[in-house]
mmCIF file as gemmi writes it, N, C-alpha and C atoms, coordinates in Angstrom:
data_model
loop_
_atom_site.group_PDB
_atom_site.id
_atom_site.type_symbol
_atom_site.label_atom_id
_atom_site.label_alt_id
_atom_site.label_comp_id
_atom_site.label_asym_id
_atom_site.label_entity_id
_atom_site.label_seq_id
_atom_site.pdbx_PDB_ins_code
_atom_site.Cartn_x
_atom_site.Cartn_y
_atom_site.Cartn_z
_atom_site.occupancy
_atom_site.B_iso_or_equiv
_atom_site.pdbx_formal_charge
_atom_site.auth_seq_id
_atom_site.auth_asym_id
_atom_site.pdbx_PDB_model_num
ATOM 1 N N . MET Axp A 1 ? -15.765 -3.573 -18.925 1 0 ? 1 A 1
ATOM 2 C CA . MET Axp A 1 ? -14.49 -4.618 -19.166 1 0 ? 1 A 1
ATOM 3 C C . MET Axp A 1 ? -13.102 -4.149 -19.502 1 0 ? 1 A 1
ATOM 4 N N . PHE Axp A 2 ? -13.474 -2.963 -20.264 1 0 ? 2 A 1
ATOM 5 C CA . PHE Axp A 2 ? -11.829 -2.599 -20.565 1 0 ? 2 A 1
ATOM 6 C C . PHE Axp A 2 ? -11.113 -2.116 -19.595 1 0 ? 2 A 1
ATOM 7 N N . LYS Axp A 3 ? -11.2 -0.933 -18.885 1 0 ? 3 A 1
ATOM 8 C CA . LYS Axp A 3 ? -11.209 -0.254 -17.673 1 0 ? 3 A 1
ATOM 9 C C . LYS Axp A 3 ? -10.77 -1.752 -16.68 1 0 ? 3 A 1
ATOM 10 N N . ALA Axp A 4 ? -10.797 -3.081 -16.399 1 0 ? 4 A 1
ATOM 11 C CA . ALA Axp A 4 ? -10.942 -4.148 -15.969 1 0 ? 4 A 1
ATOM 12 C C . ALA Axp A 4 ? -9.746 -4.643 -16.51 1 0 ? 4 A 1
ATOM 13 N N . VAL Axp A 5 ? -9.413 -4.718 -17.572 1 0 ? 5 A 1
ATOM 14 C CA . VAL Axp A 5 ? -8.639 -5.459 -17.929 1 0 ? 5 A 1
ATOM 15 C C . VAL Axp A 5 ? -7.528 -4.558 -17.887 1 0 ? 5 A 1
ATOM 16 N N . VAL Axp A 6 ? -7.573 -2.96 -18.538 1 0 ? 6 A 1
ATOM 17 C CA . VAL Axp A 6 ? -6.229 -2.164 -18.388 1 0 ? 6 A 1
ATOM 18 C C . VAL Axp A 6 ? -5.644 -1.939 -17.169 1 0 ? 6 A 1
ATOM 19 N N . LYS Axp A 7 ? -6.058 -2.347 -15.874 1 0 ? 7 A 1
ATOM 20 C CA . LYS Axp A 7 ? -6.122 -2.202 -14.328 1 0 ? 7 A 1
ATOM 21 C C . LYS Axp A 7 ? -5.516 -3.725 -14.256 1 0 ? 7 A 1
ATOM 22 N N . THR Axp A 8 ? -6.139 -4.967 -14.515 1 0 ? 8 A 1
ATOM 23 C CA . THR Axp A 8 ? -5.093 -6.08 -14.293 1 0 ? 8 A 1
ATOM 24 C C . THR Axp A 8 ? -3.574 -6.216 -14.933 1 0 ? 8 A 1
ATOM 25 N N . ILE Axp A 9 ? -4.224 -5.154 -15.611 1 0 ? 9 A 1
ATOM 26 C CA . ILE Axp A 9 ? -2.266 -5.228 -16.003 1 0 ? 9 A 1
ATOM 27 C C . ILE Axp A 9 ? -1.463 -4.503 -15.761 1 0 ? 9 A 1
ATOM 28 N N . ILE Axp A 10 ? -1.981 -3.552 -15.307 1 0 ? 10 A 1
ATOM 29 C CA . ILE Axp A 10 ? -1.108 -2.789 -14.278 1 0 ? 10 A 1
ATOM 30 C C . ILE Axp A 10 ? -0.444 -3.565 -13.2 1 0 ? 10 A 1
ATOM 31 N N . LEU Axp A 11 ? -1.246 -3.924 -13.223 1 0 ? 11 A 1
ATOM 32 C CA . LEU Axp A 11 ? -1.039 -4.82 -10.823 1 0 ? 11 A 1
ATOM 33 C C . LEU Axp A 11 ? -0.091 -5.7 -12.498 1 0 ? 11 A 1
ATOM 34 N N . LEU Axp A 12 ? -0.397 -6.094 -12.812 1 0 ? 12 A 1
ATOM 35 C CA . LEU Axp A 12 ? 0.506 -6.995 -13.071 1 0 ? 12 A 1
ATOM 36 C C . LEU Axp A 12 ? 2.339 -6.491 -13.111 1 0 ? 12 A 1
ATOM 37 N N . GLY Axp A 13 ? 1.916 -5.629 -13.676 1 0 ? 13 A 1
ATOM 38 C CA . GLY Axp A 13 ? 3.221 -4.706 -14.634 1 0 ? 13 A 1
ATOM 39 C C . GLY Axp A 13 ? 3.782 -4.696 -12.369 1 0 ? 13 A 1
ATOM 40 N N . ILE Axp A 14 ? 3.065 -4.072 -12.029 1 0 ? 14 A 1
ATOM 41 C CA . ILE Axp A 14 ? 3.743 -3.659 -10.184 1 0 ? 14 A 1
ATOM 42 C C . ILE Axp A 14 ? 4.553 -4.77 -9.562 1 0 ? 14 A 1
ATOM 43 N N . LEU Axp A 15 ? 3.369 -5.162 -10.052 1 0 ? 15 A 1
ATOM 44 C CA . LEU Axp A 15 ? 4.156 -6.885 -9.571 1 0 ? 15 A 1
ATOM 45 C C . LEU Axp A 15 ? 5.152 -7.318 -10.338 1 0 ? 15 A 1
ATOM 46 N N . PHE Axp A 16 ? 5.419 -7.676 -11.118 1 0 ? 16 A 1
ATOM 47 C CA . PHE Axp A 16 ? 6.645 -7.979 -12.196 1 0 ? 16 A 1
ATOM 48 C C . PHE Axp A 16 ? 7.673 -6.897 -10.947 1 0 ? 16 A 1
ATOM 49 N N . VAL Axp A 17 ? 7.544 -5.886 -11.45 1 0 ? 17 A 1
ATOM 50 C CA . VAL Axp A 17 ? 8.803 -4.785 -10.688 1 0 ? 17 A 1
ATOM 51 C C . VAL Axp A 17 ? 9.178 -5.108 -9.297 1 0 ? 17 A 1
ATOM 52 N N . MET Axp A 18 ? 7.561 -5.827 -8.559 1 0 ? 18 A 1
ATOM 53 C CA . MET Axp A 18 ? 8.921 -5.878 -7.293 1 0 ? 18 A 1
ATOM 54 C C . MET Axp A 18 ? 9.217 -7.115 -7.913 1 0 ? 18 A 1
ATOM 55 N N . LEU Axp A 19 ? 8.328 -8.33 -7.829 1 0 ? 19 A 1
ATOM 56 C CA . LEU Axp A 19 ? 9.321 -9.394 -8.023 1 0 ? 19 A 1
ATOM 57 C C . LEU Axp A 19 ? 10.823 -9.303 -8.733 1 0 ? 19 A 1
ATOM 58 N N . TYR Axp A 20 ? 10.917 -8.378 -9.621 1 0 ? 20 A 1
ATOM 59 C CA . TYR Axp A 20 ? 12.854 -8.579 -9.804 1 0 ? 20 A 1
ATOM 60 C C . TYR Axp A 20 ? 13.469 -7.214 -9.612 1 0 ? 20 A 1
ATOM 61 N N . VAL Axp A 21 ? 12.294 -6.696 -8.208 1 0 ? 21 A 1
ATOM 62 C CA . VAL Axp A 21 ? 13.505 -6.053 -6.681 1 0 ? 21 A 1
ATOM 63 C C . VAL Axp A 21 ? 13.528 -6.509 -6.428 1 0 ? 21 A 1
ATOM 64 N N . GLY Axp A 22 ? 13.126 -8.017 -5.78 1 0 ? 22 A 1
ATOM 65 C CA . GLY Axp A 22 ? 13.121 -8.907 -5.322 1 0 ? 22 A 1
ATOM 66 C C . GLY Axp A 22 ? 13.896 -9.947 -5.12 1 0 ? 22 A 1
ATOM 67 N N . MET Axp A 23 ? 14.052 -10.635 -6.382 1 0 ? 23 A 1
ATOM 68 C CA . MET Axp A 23 ? 15.633 -11.228 -7.214 1 0 ? 23 A 1
ATOM 69 C C . MET Axp A 23 ? 16.431 -10.547 -6.67 1 0 ? 23 A 1
ATOM 70 N N . ASN Axp A 24 ? 16.673 -9.594 -7.247 1 0 ? 24 A 1
ATOM 71 C CA . ASN Axp A 24 ? 18.124 -8.717 -6.966 1 0 ? 24 A 1
ATOM 72 C C . ASN Axp A 24 ? 18.258 -8.057 -6.17 1 0 ? 24 A 1
ATOM 73 N N . ASN Axp A 25 ? 17.699 -8.545 -5.142 1 0 ? 25 A 1
ATOM 74 C CA . ASN Axp A 25 ? 18.19 -7.051 -3.623 1 0 ? 25 A 1
ATOM 75 C C . ASN Axp A 25 ? 18.251 -8.328 -2.758 1 0 ? 25 A 1
ATOM 76 N N . THR Axp A 26 ? 18.795 -9.302 -2.747 1 0 ? 26 A 1
ATOM 77 C CA . THR Axp A 26 ? 18.303 -10.419 -1.612 1 0 ? 26 A 1
ATOM 78 C C . THR Axp A 26 ? 19.543 -10.297 -0.251 1 0 ? 26 A 1
ATOM 79 N N . HIS Axp A 27 ? 20.664 -9.187 0.344 1 0 ? 27 A 1
ATOM 80 C CA . HIS Axp A 27 ? 21.034 -8.872 1.06 1 0 ? 27 A 1
ATOM 81 C C . HIS Axp A 27 ? 20.46 -8.622 2.194 1 0 ? 27 A 1
ATOM 82 N N . ALA Axp A 28 ? 20.339 -8.505 3.137 1 0 ? 28 A 1
ATOM 83 C CA . ALA Axp A 28 ? 20.193 -8.458 4.458 1 0 ? 28 A 1
ATOM 84 C C . ALA Axp A 28 ? 20.413 -6.818 4.651 1 0 ? 28 A 1
ATOM 85 N N . ILE Axp A 29 ? 19.755 -6.165 5.252 1 0 ? 29 A 1
ATOM 86 C CA . ILE Axp A 29 ? 20.008 -4.594 5.383 1 0 ? 29 A 1
ATOM 87 C C . ILE Axp A 29 ? 19.342 -4.099 7.054 1 0 ? 29 A 1
ATOM 88 N N . ASP Axp A 30 ? 19.372 -3.168 6.897 1 0 ? 30 A 1
ATOM 89 C CA . ASP Axp A 30 ? 18.907 -2.646 8.365 1 0 ? 30 A 1
ATOM 90 C C . ASP Axp A 30 ? 17.951 -1.636 8.443 1 0 ? 30 A 1
ATOM 91 N N . PHE Axp A 31 ? 16.943 -1.738 8.587 1 0 ? 31 A 1
ATOM 92 C CA . PHE Axp A 31 ? 15.514 -0.855 8.216 1 0 ? 31 A 1
ATOM 93 C C . PHE Axp A 31 ? 15.036 0.866 9.235 1 0 ? 31 A 1
ATOM 94 N N . HIS Axp A 32 ? 15.199 1.384 9.505 1 0 ? 32 A 1
ATOM 95 C CA . HIS Axp A 32 ? 15.121 2.462 10.447 1 0 ? 32 A 1
ATOM 96 C C . HIS Axp A 32 ? 14.615 3.371 9.962 1 0 ? 32 A 1
ATOM 97 N N . PHE Axp A 33 ? 13.381 3.391 11.336 1 0 ? 33 A 1
ATOM 98 C CA . PHE Axp A 33 ? 12.507 4.192 10.869 1 0 ? 33 A 1
ATOM 99 C C . PHE Axp A 33 ? 12.072 4.966 12.309 1 0 ? 33 A 1
ATOM 100 N N . PRO Axp A 34 ? 12.715 6.277 12.088 1 0 ? 34 A 1
ATOM 101 C CA . PRO Axp A 34 ? 12.278 6.774 13.495 1 0 ? 34 A 1
ATOM 102 C C . PRO Axp A 34 ? 11.367 7.06 14.072 1 0 ? 34 A 1
ATOM 103 N N . ILE Axp A 35 ? 10.446 7.645 13.088 1 0 ? 35 A 1
ATOM 104 C CA . ILE Axp A 35 ? 8.761 8.363 13.648 1 0 ? 35 A 1
ATOM 105 C C . ILE Axp A 35 ? 7.918 6.905 14.384 1 0 ? 35 A 1
ATOM 106 N N . ALA Axp A 36 ? 8.257 5.94 13.641 1 0 ? 36 A 1
ATOM 107 C CA . ALA Axp A 36 ? 7.805 4.869 14.639 1 0 ? 36 A 1
ATOM 108 C C . ALA Axp A 36 ? 7.97 4.601 15.63 1 0 ? 36 A 1
ATOM 109 N N . GLY Axp A 37 ? 9.226 4.636 16.247 1 0 ? 37 A 1
ATOM 110 C CA . GLY Axp A 37 ? 9.625 4.617 17.622 1 0 ? 37 A 1
ATOM 111 C C . GLY Axp A 37 ? 10.553 3.525 17.345 1 0 ? 37 A 1
ATOM 112 N N . THR Axp A 38 ? 9.752 2.27 17.493 1 0 ? 38 A 1
ATOM 113 C CA . THR Axp A 38 ? 10.645 0.796 18.244 1 0 ? 38 A 1
ATOM 114 C C . THR Axp A 38 ? 11.813 0.764 17.612 1 0 ? 38 A 1
ATOM 115 N N . THR Axp A 39 ? 11.824 1.597 15.763 1 0 ? 39 A 1
ATOM 116 C CA . THR Axp A 39 ? 13.426 1.082 15.277 1 0 ? 39 A 1
ATOM 117 C C . THR Axp A 39 ? 14.236 1.725 15.302 1 0 ? 39 A 1
ATOM 118 N N . ALA Axp A 40 ? 13.752 2.804 16.149 1 0 ? 40 A 1
ATOM 119 C CA . ALA Axp A 40 ? 14.987 3.966 16.363 1 0 ? 40 A 1
ATOM 120 C C . ALA Axp A 40 ? 16.479 3.382 17.577 1 0 ? 40 A 1
ATOM 121 N N . LYS Axp A 41 ? 15.913 2.355 18.162 1 0 ? 41 A 1
ATOM 122 C CA . LYS Axp A 41 ? 16.564 1.927 19.481 1 0 ? 41 A 1
ATOM 123 C C . LYS Axp A 41 ? 17.093 0.326 18.482 1 0 ? 41 A 1
ATOM 124 N N . THR Axp A 42 ? 15.97 -0.099 18.176 1 0 ? 42 A 1
ATOM 125 C CA . THR Axp A 42 ? 16.646 -1.881 17.169 1 0 ? 42 A 1
ATOM 126 C C . THR Axp A 42 ? 15.696 -1.416 16.086 1 0 ? 42 A 1
ATOM 127 N N . PRO Axp A 43 ? 17.051 -1.301 14.984 1 0 ? 43 A 1
ATOM 128 C CA . PRO Axp A 43 ? 16.377 -1.462 13.426 1 0 ? 43 A 1
ATOM 129 C C . PRO Axp A 43 ? 16.008 -3.084 12.888 1 0 ? 43 A 1
ATOM 130 N N . ILE Axp A 44 ? 15.102 -3.348 12.374 1 0 ? 44 A 1
ATOM 131 C CA . ILE Axp A 44 ? 14.355 -4.409 11.447 1 0 ? 44 A 1
ATOM 132 C C . ILE Axp A 44 ? 15.565 -4.73 10.709 1 0 ? 44 A 1
ATOM 133 N N . HIS Axp A 45 ? 15.958 -5.986 10.709 1 0 ? 45 A 1
ATOM 134 C CA . HIS Axp A 45 ? 17.276 -6.728 10.207 1 0 ? 45 A 1
ATOM 135 C C . HIS Axp A 45 ? 16.81 -7.523 8.629 1 0 ? 45 A 1
ATOM 136 N N . ALA Axp A 46 ? 16.613 -7.509 8.367 1 0 ? 46 A 1
ATOM 137 C CA . ALA Axp A 46 ? 15.67 -8.247 7.151 1 0 ? 46 A 1
ATOM 138 C C . ALA Axp A 46 ? 16.11 -8.534 5.821 1 0 ? 46 A 1
ATOM 139 N N . SER Axp A 47 ? 15.918 -8.948 4.987 1 0 ? 47 A 1
ATOM 140 C CA . SER Axp A 47 ? 16.113 -8.489 3.215 1 0 ? 47 A 1
ATOM 141 C C . SER Axp A 47 ? 15.824 -7.459 2.732 1 0 ? 47 A 1
ATOM 142 N N . ALA Axp A 48 ? 16.524 -7.096 1.408 1 0 ? 48 A 1
ATOM 143 C CA . ALA Axp A 48 ? 15.866 -5.651 1.006 1 0 ? 48 A 1
ATOM 144 C C . ALA Axp A 48 ? 14.504 -5.784 0.458 1 0 ? 48 A 1
ATOM 145 N N . ALA Axp A 49 ? 14.115 -7.343 -0.657 1 0 ? 49 A 1
ATOM 146 C CA . ALA Axp A 49 ? 13.113 -7.323 -0.648 1 0 ? 49 A 1
ATOM 147 C C . ALA Axp A 49 ? 12.038 -7.418 -0.241 1 0 ? 49 A 1
ATOM 148 N N . LEU Axp A 50 ? 12.056 -7.98 1.251 1 0 ? 50 A 1
ATOM 149 C CA . LEU Axp A 50 ? 11.112 -8.082 1.665 1 0 ? 50 A 1
ATOM 150 C C . LEU Axp A 50 ? 10.82 -6.806 2.952 1 0 ? 50 A 1
ATOM 151 N N . VAL Axp A 51 ? 11.718 -6.142 2.866 1 0 ? 51 A 1
ATOM 152 C CA . VAL Axp A 51 ? 11.623 -4.625 3.733 1 0 ? 51 A 1
ATOM 153 C C . VAL Axp A 51 ? 10.996 -3.904 2.348 1 0 ? 51 A 1
ATOM 154 N N . TYR Axp A 52 ? 10.877 -3.928 1.277 1 0 ? 52 A 1
ATOM 155 C CA . TYR Axp A 52 ? 10.891 -3.382 -0.141 1 0 ? 52 A 1
ATOM 156 C C . TYR Axp A 52 ? 8.993 -3.745 0.111 1 0 ? 52 A 1
ATOM 157 N N . PHE Axp A 53 ? 8.755 -5.07 -0.252 1 0 ? 53 A 1
ATOM 158 C CA . PHE Axp A 53 ? 7.069 -5.753 0.371 1 0 ? 53 A 1
ATOM 159 C C . PHE Axp A 53 ? 6.418 -5.306 1.183 1 0 ? 53 A 1
ATOM 160 N N . GLY Axp A 54 ? 7.012 -5.186 2.256 1 0 ? 54 A 1
ATOM 161 C CA . GLY Axp A 54 ? 6.228 -4.796 3.421 1 0 ? 54 A 1
ATOM 162 C C . GLY Axp A 54 ? 6.079 -3.263 3.403 1 0 ? 54 A 1
ATOM 163 N N . VAL Axp A 55 ? 6.659 -2.186 3.043 1 0 ? 55 A 1
ATOM 164 C CA . VAL Axp A 55 ? 6.623 -0.686 2.994 1 0 ? 55 A 1
ATOM 165 C C . VAL Axp A 55 ? 5.131 -0.788 1.573 1 0 ? 55 A 1
ATOM 166 N N . PHE Axp A 56 ? 5.84 -1.477 -0.259 1 0 ? 56 A 1
ATOM 167 C CA . PHE Axp A 56 ? 4.664 -1.275 -0.807 1 0 ? 56 A 1
ATOM 168 C C . PHE Axp A 56 ? 2.669 -1.838 -0.389 1 0 ? 56 A 1
ATOM 169 N N . ALA Axp A 57 ? 3.429 -3.485 0.835 1 0 ? 57 A 1
ATOM 170 C CA . ALA Axp A 57 ? 1.99 -3.288 0.887 1 0 ? 57 A 1
ATOM 171 C C . ALA Axp A 57 ? 1.18 -3.02 1.918 1 0 ? 57 A 1
ATOM 172 N N . VAL Axp A 58 ? 1.512 -1.943 2.475 1 0 ? 58 A 1
ATOM 173 C CA . VAL Axp A 58 ? 1.639 -0.745 3.588 1 0 ? 58 A 1
ATOM 174 C C . VAL Axp A 58 ? 0.253 -0.042 2.801 1 0 ? 58 A 1
ATOM 175 N N . GLY Axp A 59 ? 1.265 0.261 1.991 1 0 ? 59 A 1
ATOM 176 C CA . GLY Axp A 59 ? 0.863 1.838 0.724 1 0 ? 59 A 1
ATOM 177 C C . GLY Axp A 59 ? -0.334 1.019 0.414 1 0 ? 59 A 1
ATOM 178 N N . VAL Axp A 60 ? -0.588 0.127 -0.466 1 0 ? 60 A 1
ATOM 179 C CA . VAL Axp A 60 ? -1.996 -0.546 -0.99 1 0 ? 60 A 1
ATOM 180 C C . VAL Axp A 60 ? -2.881 -0.729 -0.447 1 0 ? 60 A 1
ATOM 181 N N . LEU Axp A 61 ? -2.769 -1.564 1.048 1 0 ? 61 A 1
ATOM 182 C CA . LEU Axp A 61 ? -3.643 -0.913 1.932 1 0 ? 61 A 1
ATOM 183 C C . LEU Axp A 61 ? -3.887 0.316 2.267 1 0 ? 61 A 1
ATOM 184 N N . ALA Axp A 62 ? -2.648 0.947 2.487 1 0 ? 62 A 1
ATOM 185 C CA . ALA Axp A 62 ? -3.753 2.334 2.66 1 0 ? 62 A 1
ATOM 186 C C . ALA Axp A 62 ? -4.233 3.189 1.746 1 0 ? 62 A 1
ATOM 187 N N . GLY Axp A 63 ? -3.902 3.109 0.409 1 0 ? 63 A 1
ATOM 188 C CA . GLY Axp A 63 ? -4.281 3.378 -0.845 1 0 ? 63 A 1
ATOM 189 C C . GLY Axp A 63 ? -6.033 2.401 -0.713 1 0 ? 63 A 1
ATOM 190 N N . THR Axp A 64 ? -6.381 1.881 -1.027 1 0 ? 64 A 1
ATOM 191 C CA . THR Axp A 64 ? -7.391 1.373 0.014 1 0 ? 64 A 1
ATOM 192 C C . THR Axp A 64 ? -8.297 1.401 0.456 1 0 ? 64 A 1
ATOM 193 N N . VAL Axp A 65 ? -7.988 1.68 1.616 1 0 ? 65 A 1
ATOM 194 C CA . VAL Axp A 65 ? -8.602 1.865 2.797 1 0 ? 65 A 1
ATOM 195 C C . VAL Axp A 65 ? -9.656 3.76 2.685 1 0 ? 65 A 1
ATOM 196 N N . LEU Axp A 66 ? -8.603 4.554 1.923 1 0 ? 66 A 1
ATOM 197 C CA . LEU Axp A 66 ? -8.325 6.136 0.916 1 0 ? 66 A 1
ATOM 198 C C . LEU Axp A 66 ? -9.692 5.169 0.496 1 0 ? 66 A 1
ATOM 199 N N . THR Axp A 67 ? -9.952 4.818 -0.773 1 0 ? 67 A 1
ATOM 200 C CA . THR Axp A 67 ? -10.406 5.082 -1.824 1 0 ? 67 A 1
ATOM 201 C C . THR Axp A 67 ? -11.596 4.408 -1.447 1 0 ? 67 A 1
ATOM 202 N N . VAL Axp A 68 ? -11.69 3.202 -0.891 1 0 ? 68 A 1
ATOM 203 C CA . VAL Axp A 68 ? -12.946 2.754 -0.466 1 0 ? 68 A 1
ATOM 204 C C . VAL Axp A 68 ? -13.897 2.823 0.793 1 0 ? 68 A 1
ATOM 205 N N . GLY Axp A 69 ? -12.984 3.103 1.675 1 0 ? 69 A 1
ATOM 206 C CA . GLY Axp A 69 ? -13.498 3.191 3.233 1 0 ? 69 A 1
ATOM 207 C C . GLY Axp A 69 ? -14.552 4.88 2.835 1 0 ? 69 A 1
ATOM 208 N N . GLY Axp A 70 ? -14.857 5.22 3.899 1 0 ? 70 A 1
ATOM 209 C CA . GLY Axp A 70 ? -15.421 6.629 4.653 1 0 ? 70 A 1
ATOM 210 C C . GLY Axp A 70 ? -17.028 5.34 4.915 1 0 ? 70 A 1
ATOM 211 N N . GLY Axp A 71 ? -17.414 5.005 4.308 1 0 ? 71 A 1
ATOM 212 C CA . GLY Axp A 71 ? -18.415 4.534 4.288 1 0 ? 71 A 1
ATOM 213 C C . GLY Axp A 71 ? -20.064 5.308 4.437 1 0 ? 71 A 1
ATOM 214 N N . GLY Axp A 72 ? -20.103 6.155 3.387 1 0 ? 72 A 1
ATOM 215 C CA . GLY Axp A 72 ? -21.326 6.895 3.022 1 0 ? 72 A 1
ATOM 216 C C . GLY Axp A 72 ? -20.965 8.138 4.192 1 0 ? 72 A 1
ATOM 217 N N . GLY Axp A 73 ? -19.967 8.696 4.06 1 0 ? 73 A 1
ATOM 218 C CA . GLY Axp A 73 ? -19.858 10.395 4.285 1 0 ? 73 A 1
ATOM 219 C C . GLY Axp A 73 ? -19.947 11.337 3.841 1 0 ? 73 A 1
ATOM 220 N N . GLY Axp A 74 ? -21.059 11.176 2.839 1 0 ? 74 A 1
ATOM 221 C CA . GLY Axp A 74 ? -21.141 12.117 1.669 1 0 ? 74 A 1
ATOM 222 C C . GLY Axp A 74 ? -22.902 13.092 2.382 1 0 ? 74 A 1
ATOM 223 N N . ARG Axp A 75 ? -22.958 13.561 1.584 1 0 ? 75 A 1
ATOM 224 C CA . ARG Axp A 75 ? -24.239 14.488 1.849 1 0 ? 75 A 1
ATOM 225 C C . ARG Axp A 75 ? -25.552 13.47 1.801 1 0 ? 75 A 1
ATOM 226 N N . LYS Axp A 76 ? -26.227 13.607 3.226 1 0 ? 76 A 1
ATOM 227 C CA . LYS Axp A 76 ? -27.41 13.463 2.774 1 0 ? 76 A 1
ATOM 228 C C . LYS Axp A 76 ? -28.881 14.136 2.24 1 0 ? 76 A 1
ATOM 229 N N . SER Axp A 77 ? -29.399 13.585 1.697 1 0 ? 77 A 1
ATOM 230 C CA . SER Axp A 77 ? -30.99 14.392 1.078 1 0 ? 77 A 1
ATOM 231 C C . SER Axp A 77 ? -32.157 14.458 1.606 1 0 ? 77 A 1
ATOM 232 N N . SER Axp A 78 ? -32.686 15.082 1.898 1 0 ? 78 A 1
ATOM 233 C CA . SER Axp A 78 ? -33.757 15.174 2.96 1 0 ? 78 A 1
ATOM 234 C C . SER Axp A 78 ? -35.448 14.606 2.538 1 0 ? 78 A 1
ATOM 235 N N . GLY Axp A 79 ? -35.136 14.63 0.717 1 0 ? 79 A 1
ATOM 236 C CA . GLY Axp A 79 ? -36.582 14.326 0.201 1 0 ? 79 A 1
ATOM 237 C C . GLY Axp A 79 ? -37.027 15.613 -0.606 1 0 ? 79 A 1
ATOM 238 N N . GLY Axp A 80 ? -36.681 16.698 0.172 1 0 ? 80 A 1
ATOM 239 C CA . GLY Axp A 80 ? -37.212 17.834 -0.769 1 0 ? 80 A 1
ATOM 240 C C . GLY Axp A 80 ? -38.315 18.669 0.024 1 0 ? 80 A 1
ATOM 241 N N . LYS Axp A 81 ? -38.99 18.36 1.268 1 0 ? 81 A 1
ATOM 242 C CA . LYS Axp A 81 ? -39.522 18.815 2.207 1 0 ? 81 A 1
ATOM 243 C C . LYS Axp A 81 ? -38.933 18.787 3.312 1 0 ? 81 A 1
ATOM 244 N N . ASP Axp A 82 ? -39.886 19.806 3.987 1 0 ? 82 A 1
ATOM 245 C CA . ASP Axp A 82 ? -39.038 20.181 5.447 1 0 ? 82 A 1
ATOM 246 C C . ASP Axp A 82 ? -40.95 20.174 5.913 1 0 ? 82 A 1
ATOM 247 N N . LYS Axp A 83 ? -40.932 19.519 7.493 1 0 ? 83 A 1
ATOM 248 C CA . LYS Axp A 83 ? -41.816 19.062 8.23 1 0 ? 83 A 1
ATOM 249 C C . LYS Axp A 83 ? -41.953 20.437 9.634 1 0 ? 83 A 1
């Protein structure tokens, strides 16, 4: 239970930083990400906070997939005897 409380406090801290960044970066920016291909010609014109949140959300989703995903890619035991 202690781990869950610590993780919740850390998550709330990260969410506070996101809120703080969003409150102080309300101006619009041009977001260029040439590797994606589509933003090389026409950049995304959006609020800096919205772009920050989008990049953060993609990172969280990727981390979740890498941590939880896989679905049994580990070694399987045969029970000890070969027939």
